[in-house]
C-alpha positions in Angstrom: 105.9 148.6 133.9 107.5 146.8 136.8 111.0 147.1 137.3 111.9 144.3 134.9 111.4 146.3 131.9 113.8 149.2 133.5 115.7 148.9 130.6 117.4 151.3 127.5 116.0 149.6 124.6 112.5 149.7 126.3 112.9 153.2 127.1 113.8 154.5 124.0 111.5 152.1 121.8 108.7 154.0 123.6 110.3 157.6 123.8 110.6 156.7 119.7 107.1 155.7 119.5 106.1 158.7 121.3 104.5 156.4 124.1 104.1 157.9 127.3 105.8 155.3 130.0 105.5 154.8 134.0 108.2 152.2 134.6 109.6 151.0 138.3 112.6 151.8 139.1 114.6 149.3 140.7 116.8 150.4 143.8 120.2 149.4 141.7 123.6 150.7 143.5 125.0 152.3 140.7 121.8 154.3 140.5 122.2 155.9 143.6 118.7 156.2 144.9 119.8 156.3 148.1 121.9 159.2 147.9 119.0 161.5 146.5 116.9 160.2 149.4 119.8 161.0 151.9 120.7 164.3 150.3 116.6 165.5 150.3 115.4 167.6 152.4 111.8 169.0 151.8 109.4 165.9 150.2 105.6 166.9 149.2 103.3 165.4 150.6 100.6 163.4 148.6 98.6 162.3 151.4 98.6 160.9 155.4 101.4 157.8 154.3 102.4 159.0 151.4 105.2 161.7 150.6 107.2 162.1 146.8 109.7 164.3 145.1 110.6 164.1 141.0 114.4 164.5 140.0 116.2 164.2 136.8 118.1 161.3 137.3 120.9 161.4 134.2 121.4 157.5 133.5 125.2 157.6 132.0 125.9 154.5 131.2 122.6 154.3 129.1 123.1 157.9 127.9 119.8 158.9 129.6 118.1 161.6 131.5 115.1 160.2 133.1 112.6 161.8 135.0 112.2 159.5 138.1 110.0 160.2 140.9 110.7 159.1 144.1 107.9 157.8 146.4 108.1 157.0 150.8 104.6 155.0 152.4 104.7 155.2 155.8 104.6 151.7 157.3 103.9 150.4 161.0 106.0 147.3 160.8 109.4 146.9 160.0 110.1 147.1 156.0 111.2 143.8 154.6 113.4 146.1 152.3 116.4 145.8 154.0 118.5 148.0 152.0 116.3 150.4 153.1 116.8 150.6 157.2 119.5 152.6 157.4 118.4 155.6 155.3 116.6 157.3 158.2 116.0 156.4 162.1 113.4 154.1 162.4 112.5 155.9 165.9 111.3 158.2 163.3 108.7 155.6 161.7 109.3 153.1 158.5 109.4 154.3 155.4 109.1 152.0 152.2 110.5 153.5 148.9 109.7 153.0 145.3 110.7 155.3 142.0 109.1 155.8 138.5 110.9 156.7 135.3 108.1 158.5 133.2 107.9 160.5 130.3 104.5 161.5 131.3 103.8 165.2 132.5 101.3 163.9 135.7 102.0 165.4 139.2 103.2 162.5 141.9 99.6 162.0 143.4 98.2 161.1 140.0 101.2 158.9 138.6 101.5 157.3 141.8 97.1 156.6 141.5 98.2 155.3 137.6 101.0 152.9 138.4 98.3 151.8 141.4 96.5 150.5 138.0 98.8 148.2 137.2 97.9 146.0 139.8 94.7 144.6 138.0 97.0 142.0 136.2 98.0 140.3 139.2 94.3 139.3 139.0 94.1 138.2 135.8 97.6 135.9 136.8 95.5 134.5 139.7 92.3 133.7 137.8 94.6 131.8 135.0 96.3 129.9 137.4 93.6 129.1 140.6 90.4 129.3 138.1 92.0 127.4 135.2 94.7 126.0 135.7 97.5 127.8 134.0 100.1 126.8 136.0 99.9 122.9 135.6 102.2 120.8 133.5 100.0 118.3 132.0 101.9 116.1 130.0 105.6 116.0 128.8 105.6 117.0 125.6 106.4 121.0 125.1 104.0 120.8 122.3 101.4 119.9 124.3 101.9 121.8 127.0 101.5 125.0 124.9 99.0 124.3 123.2 97.4 123.8 126.9 98.5 127.0 127.7 97.2 129.1 124.6 94.0 127.1 125.8 93.9 128.4 129.1 93.9 131.9 127.6 91.8 131.8 125.4 88.9 130.2 127.8 89.8 133.0 130.0 89.5 135.7 127.2 85.9 134.0 126.8 84.9 134.0 130.2 85.9 138.0 130.1 84.2 138.8 126.6 81.3 136.7 127.8 80.8 139.1 131.3 81.1 142.1 128.9 78.7 141.1 126.4 75.9 139.9 128.6 75.8 143.3 130.3 78.4 143.3 133.6 78.4 146.8 135.7 80.6 149.1 134.9 83.3 151.4 137.1 83.3 154.9 137.0 86.7 155.8 135.2 89.5 157.0 137.5 93.2 158.0 137.3 94.3 154.3 138.6 92.6 153.4 134.5 92.0 149.7 135.6 89.6 147.5 134.7 86.3 149.3 133.7 84.1 145.9 133.8 83.4 144.6 137.3 84.3 140.6 136.0 83.4 138.2 138.3 85.9 135.3 139.2 86.1 132.5 137.5 84.8 129.9 140.2 81.8 132.5 140.8 80.6 132.4 137.4 80.8 128.4 137.9 79.0 128.1 140.6 76.5 130.6 139.5 75.6 129.5 135.7 77.4 125.7 135.7 77.0 123.8 139.2 73.8 123.7 138.9 71.3 120.9 139.2 68.9 120.4 135.7 67.7 118.6 132.9 68.0 118.9 129.0 64.7 118.2 127.5 63.5 117.9 124.0 59.5 119.2 124.4 58.1 119.3 120.9 61.3 119.0 119.0 62.7 121.8 120.9 66.0 121.6 123.6 65.5 123.3 126.4 67.2 123.1 129.6 64.8 122.7 132.6 66.3 124.4 136.4 64.6 124.1 139.9 62.1 127.3 140.3 64.4 130.1 141.4 63.3 133.4 139.8 66.6 135.5 140.9 68.3 132.2 138.6 66.2 132.5 136.0 66.6 136.4 135.6 70.6 135.5 135.3 69.6 133.4 132.4 67.2 135.2 130.5 69.3 138.2 130.9 72.2 136.7 129.4 70.4 134.7 126.7 68.6 138.1 125.5 72.5 139.7 125.6 74.2 136.9 123.5 71.1 137.3 121.1 71.7 141.1 120.2 75.7 140.3 119.7 74.8 137.1 117.4 
């Protein structure tokens, strides 16, 4: 989860339900993560650009003790996060810092890869906004706008289910635990399936879509039709 969910109520709920969690920790001054970074002498190297260390952090106002993993990633430009610039001499390179609170027993590298996989949600939001106009406000009526957003989410779910049902490729499992089906964007599907010249005809009373002769496109439609018949 993102830092917006770093709340005592959320942490207690997850722990109480026996759920494993990994939540980004904001660099709030009262947590003094900067002090932990300044005091740290040895970091565990994950790769050539990334180091980390784990620490049990007592969060006294919340009455909690949390396992927090702090990461530093070398970047070759001045960090946008100004609060980090005074932690180290810029002549030694620039670093971007992040922290994750977790009750998982994974090492720092695996936890980093798991957190990296959550970025797929940004792609979903992008598809909703760019592919299906989720961000538009079509009317001046609250109920109608709410219905619009629900219909957009339903349409997105149907598009995803369509691709899964018709045999989209599946990526191998990784420690990122990201979405396994290799989904195409809605714009791509529109171009491949819908934005095509065709003619609806009814020979012998049977409705048929006649498209231009294209073997590759014919295979796409045939495969989708056969797959949908199996799940119908």
